[in-house]
NUVEXFI-713175 format. One record per residue (C-alpha): residue in three letters; y, z, x. Coordinates in steps of 0.001 Angstrom, whole numbers, m for minus. Each point is the difference from the previous one (the first is absolute). Layout:
<pts>
{aa Ala | c2 Y | c3 Z | c1 X} .
...
</pts>
This chain:
<pts>
{aa Asp | c2 m70018 | c3 m15731 | c1 m194115} .
{aa Met | c2 m746 | c3 211 | c1 3716} .
{aa Thr | c2 m549 | c3 m3229 | c1 1874} .
{aa Met | c2 m2241 | c3 160 | c1 3009} .
{aa Pro | c2 800 | c3 m2002 | c1 3125} .
{aa Arg | c2 m2093 | c3 m3112 | c1 386} .
{aa Pro | c2 m2898 | c3 647 | c1 2384} .
{aa Asp | c2 878 | c3 m3048 | c1 2144} .
{aa Arg | c2 3457 | c3 1402 | c1 831} .
{aa Arg | c2 104 | c3 2556 | c1 2800} .
{aa Leu | c2 2628 | c3 2672 | c1 m153} .
{aa Pro | c2 2541 | c3 m157 | c1 2850} .
{aa Glu | c2 m606 | c3 2275 | c1 2968} .
{aa Ala | c2 2560 | c3 2782 | c1 292} .
{aa Thr | c2 1099 | c3 m463 | c1 3622} .
{aa Leu | c2 m634 | c3 m1573 | c1 3356} .
{aa Ser | c2 m891 | c3 2083 | c1 3032} .
{aa Ala | c2 2319 | c3 21 | c1 3019} .
{aa Val | c2 m2481 | c3 m2277 | c1 1818} .
{aa Glu | c2 m127 | c3 m2433 | c1 m2940} .
{aa Met | c2 3804 | c3 11 | c1 m222} .
{aa Ala | c2 243 | c3 m804 | c1 3717} .
{aa Ala | c2 m2296 | c3 m2994 | c1 m591} .
{aa Val | c2 2209 | c3 m1211 | c1 m2872} .
{aa Leu | c2 3149 | c3 332 | c1 2110} .
{aa Ser | c2 m1530 | c3 m2057 | c1 2796} .
{aa Ala | c2 m1296 | c3 m2743 | c1 m2352} .
{aa Pro | c2 3104 | c3 m2277 | c1 m71} .
{aa Leu | c2 220 | c3 m2618 | c1 2739} .
{aa Val | c2 3242 | c3 1185 | c1 1623} .
{aa Ser | c2 250 | c3 m3046 | c1 2268} .
{aa Lys | c2 1093 | c3 m1939 | c1 m3114} .
{aa Pro | c2 3352 | c3 638 | c1 m1757} .
{aa Leu | c2 m1573 | c3 764 | c1 m3385} .
{aa Gly | c2 m2553 | c3 2281 | c1 1631} .
{aa Leu | c2 2776 | c3 1917 | c1 1739} .
{aa Arg | c2 1830 | c3 362 | c1 m3314} .
{aa Asp | c2 m3185 | c3 1159 | c1 m1711} .
{aa Arg | c2 m666 | c3 2572 | c1 2734} .
{aa Ala | c2 3534 | c3 1371 | c1 m519} .
{aa Val | c2 m607 | c3 134 | c1 m3777} .
{aa Leu | c2 m3278 | c3 1892 | c1 450} .
{aa Glu | c2 1534 | c3 2390 | c1 2535} .
{aa Val | c2 2896 | c3 833 | c1 m2345} .
{aa Phe | c2 m2419 | c3 529 | c1 m2901} .
{aa Tyr | c2 m2135 | c3 2309 | c1 2134} .
{aa Ser | c2 2849 | c3 1887 | c1 1639} .
{aa Cys | c2 2109 | c3 527 | c1 m3121} .
{aa Gly | c2 m2432 | c3 m60 | c1 m2929} .
{aa Leu | c2 2330 | c3 m2246 | c1 m1977} .
{aa Arg | c2 m789 | c3 m1558 | c1 m3344} .
{aa Arg | c2 m421 | c3 m3772 | c1 71} .
{aa Asn | c2 3329 | c3 m720 | c1 m1711} .
{aa Glu | c2 1816 | c3 2497 | c1 2203} .
{aa Leu | c2 m1205 | c3 m1888 | c1 3069} .
{aa Ile | c2 916 | c3 m3384 | c1 m1484} .
{aa Glu | c2 3544 | c3 1183 | c1 m812} .
{aa Leu | c2 756 | c3 1417 | c1 3464} .
{aa Ala | c2 3179 | c3 m1342 | c1 1575} .
{aa Cys | c2 621 | c3 m174 | c1 3741} .
{aa Arg | c2 2690 | c3 2688 | c1 m330} .
{aa Asp | c2 m2589 | c3 2409 | c1 m1496} .
{aa Ile | c2 m1692 | c3 498 | c1 3385} .
{aa Asp | c2 1616 | c3 2581 | c1 2288} .
{aa Tyr | c2 m1687 | c3 m522 | c1 3349} .
{aa Ser | c2 1836 | c3 2836 | c1 1731} .
{aa Arg | c2 m850 | c3 2614 | c1 m2641} .
{aa Gly | c2 m3447 | c3 m1379 | c1 m764} .
{aa Thr | c2 606 | c3 m274 | c1 m3747} .
{aa Val | c2 m263 | c3 m2535 | c1 m2785} .
{aa Phe | c2 2355 | c3 185 | c1 m2971} .
{aa Val | c2 m1887 | c3 m821 | c1 m3201} .
{aa Arg | c2 2426 | c3 m1181 | c1 m2673} .
{aa Cys | c2 m852 | c3 453 | c1 m3639} .
{aa Gly | c2 m3580 | c3 1081 | c1 421} .
{aa Lys | c2 m2005 | c3 903 | c1 m3086} .
{aa Gly | c2 2199 | c3 1868 | c1 m2471} .
{aa Ala | c2 3100 | c3 m1625 | c1 1579} .
{aa Lys | c2 m21 | c3 2644 | c1 2746} .
{aa Asp | c2 1203 | c3 m747 | c1 3520} .
{aa Arg | c2 m1635 | c3 1777 | c1 2921} .
{aa Tyr | c2 m265 | c3 39 | c1 3769} .
{aa Val | c2 m3484 | c3 m343 | c1 1468} .
{aa Pro | c2 m992 | c3 540 | c1 3631} .
{aa Ile | c2 m1411 | c3 m2961 | c1 1893} .
{aa Gly | c2 m2095 | c3 297 | c1 3146} .
{aa Glu | c2 697 | c3 m1439 | c1 3422} .
{aa Arg | c2 m2889 | c3 m2479 | c1 m178} .
{aa Ala | c2 1210 | c3 m1398 | c1 m3326} .
{aa Leu | c2 3531 | c3 m281 | c1 1423} .
{aa Phe | c2 m1395 | c3 m1862 | c1 3005} .
{aa Trp | c2 m1679 | c3 m2642 | c1 m2209} .
{aa Leu | c2 2988 | c3 m131 | c1 m2331} .
{aa Arg | c2 2339 | c3 m641 | c1 2954} .
{aa Leu | c2 m2269 | c3 m2795 | c1 1298} .
{aa Tyr | c2 m86 | c3 m1630 | c1 m3430} .
{aa Ser | c2 3763 | c3 428 | c1 m513} .
{aa Glu | c2 889 | c3 m1489 | c1 3386} .
{aa Leu | c2 m2649 | c3 m2695 | c1 441} .
{aa Val | c2 m1046 | c3 m1192 | c1 m3456} .
{aa Arg | c2 2485 | c3 932 | c1 m2721} .
{aa Pro | c2 2892 | c3 m2073 | c1 1452} .
{aa His | c2 m2103 | c3 m3144 | c1 m548} .
{aa Phe | c2 m710 | c3 942 | c1 m3640} .
{aa Val | c2 3400 | c3 1253 | c1 m1169} .
{aa Thr | c2 2058 | c3 m2189 | c1 m2344} .
{aa Glu | c2 3401 | c3 269 | c1 m1667} .
{aa Arg | c2 m1636 | c3 894 | c1 m3332} .
{aa Phe | c2 m1634 | c3 3211 | c1 1246} .
{aa Pro | c2 1844 | c3 1008 | c1 3178} .
{aa Asn | c2 m674 | c3 3744 | c1 m353} .
{aa His | c2 m3669 | c3 280 | c1 m1019} .
{aa Leu | c2 m2048 | c3 1411 | c1 2855} .
{aa Phe | c2 m3336 | c3 m1636 | c1 m710} .
{aa Leu | c2 174 | c3 m3705 | c1 m738} .
{aa Ser | c2 m2420 | c3 m2822 | c1 m668} .
{aa Ser | c2 m34 | c3 m2968 | c1 2368} .
{aa Val | c2 2405 | c3 m1791 | c1 m2388} .
{aa Gly | c2 2466 | c3 2876 | c1 m33} .
{aa Thr | c2 m768 | c3 1597 | c1 m3361} .
{aa Pro | c2 m923 | c3 3642 | c1 m600} .
{aa Leu | c2 m3732 | c3 659 | c1 42} .
{aa Cys | c2 m1728 | c3 m418 | c1 m3366} .
{aa Pro | c2 m1711 | c3 3180 | c1 m1299} .
{aa Asp | c2 m3286 | c3 m1792 | c1 m739} .
{aa Trp | c2 26 | c3 m1606 | c1 3438} .
{aa Val | c2 517 | c3 3409 | c1 1663} .
{aa Ser | c2 m2995 | c3 1433 | c1 m1882} .
{aa Arg | c2 m2201 | c3 m3000 | c1 851} .
{aa Ser | c2 1111 | c3 155 | c1 3637} .
{aa Val | c2 m790 | c3 3714 | c1 370} .
{aa Arg | c2 m3373 | c3 m589 | c1 m1697} .
{aa His | c2 m634 | c3 m2897 | c1 2428} .
{aa Tyr | c2 677 | c3 2168 | c1 3066} .
{aa Ile | c2 m2203 | c3 2805 | c1 m1328} .
{aa Ala | c2 m2849 | c3 m2513 | c1 m399} .
{aa Lys | c2 770 | c3 m1622 | c1 3381} .
{aa Ala | c2 m374 | c3 3453 | c1 1577} .
{aa Gly | c2 m3555 | c3 66 | c1 m1382} .
{aa Ile | c2 718 | c3 2714 | c1 m2543} .
{aa Gln | c2 m1893 | c3 m217 | c1 m3283} .
{aa Lys | c2 2359 | c3 2217 | c1 m2018} .
{aa Arg | c2 1982 | c3 m1368 | c1 m2910} .
{aa Gly | c2 3751 | c3 389 | c1 m335} .
{aa Ser | c2 3174 | c3 m1140 | c1 1711} .
{aa Cys | c2 3507 | c3 1485 | c1 157} .
{aa His | c2 m770 | c3 3105 | c1 m2036} .
{aa Leu | c2 m3092 | c3 613 | c1 2136} .
{aa Leu | c2 2308 | c3 146 | c1 3028} .
{aa Arg | c2 2270 | c3 2507 | c1 m1788} .
{aa His | c2 m2992 | c3 2220 | c1 m798} .
{aa Thr | c2 m1160 | c3 m335 | c1 3609} .
{aa Val | c2 3404 | c3 1097 | c1 1354} .
{aa Ala | c2 106 | c3 3022 | c1 m2307} .
{aa Thr | c2 m3585 | c3 1051 | c1 717} .
{aa Leu | c2 291 | c3 m328 | c1 3781} .
{aa Met | c2 3293 | c3 1952 | c1 m27} .
{aa Leu | c2 m1558 | c3 2799 | c1 m2045} .
{aa Glu | c2 m3099 | c3 38 | c1 2217} .
{aa Gly | c2 2351 | c3 235 | c1 2992} .
{aa Gly | c2 1607 | c3 3135 | c1 m1417} .
{aa Ala | c2 3102 | c3 m1347 | c1 m1748} .
{aa Asp | c2 1361 | c3 2061 | c1 m2898} .
{aa Ile | c2 m898 | c3 m1538 | c1 m3361} .
{aa Arg | c2 3601 | c3 369 | c1 m1231} .
{aa Tyr | c2 1253 | c3 m1985 | c1 2992} .
{aa Val | c2 m2599 | c3 m2736 | c1 m558} .
{aa Ala | c2 901 | c3 m218 | c1 m3716} .
{aa Glu | c2 3705 | c3 m261 | c1 841} .
{aa Met | c2 m584 | c3 m2637 | c1 2671} .
{aa Leu | c2 m2038 | c3 m2115 | c1 m2403} .
{aa Gly | c2 2719 | c3 315 | c1 m2634} .
{aa His | c2 m1939 | c3 2076 | c1 m2519} .
{aa Ala | c2 2159 | c3 1990 | c1 m2403} .
{aa Arg | c2 m2770 | c3 2590 | c1 m436} .
{aa Leu | c2 m3006 | c3 1153 | c1 1985} .
</pts>
């Protein structure tokens, strides 16, 4: 039997526009350490189209600043892959890594790239709530969080002329 969605629940919007995404990226207060970290998180999401858990599991050694790549270990289907990362994302990542991360790092998790203020890896639920918060702070009424950013990356790349096979490979999809 088919169950219909409840009328009070809106379906998530498919993507954000480039203008909306720019508003989300500028939402964190970068004058504060946590805001700078959050800006770096959002920039990496937007530049690389990573899944939430892939971002959480990134290690410092996975970022190759000179080549402009991110090494994603054990993505979905236990597949490793290299993903390009843009200059702007690298800029924010470098700021976070040099100015904020040293104050968060602890002996328990010395290699995780993105850390909480107490030195633990970011919690998946917290990442989703945080992305949702910045979307709302940007004045955007669309529902969604991390996966919305992935859809946005893919859509904007395709609209910009990228080959669909390349986009699928970058996002770690086994099939089109």
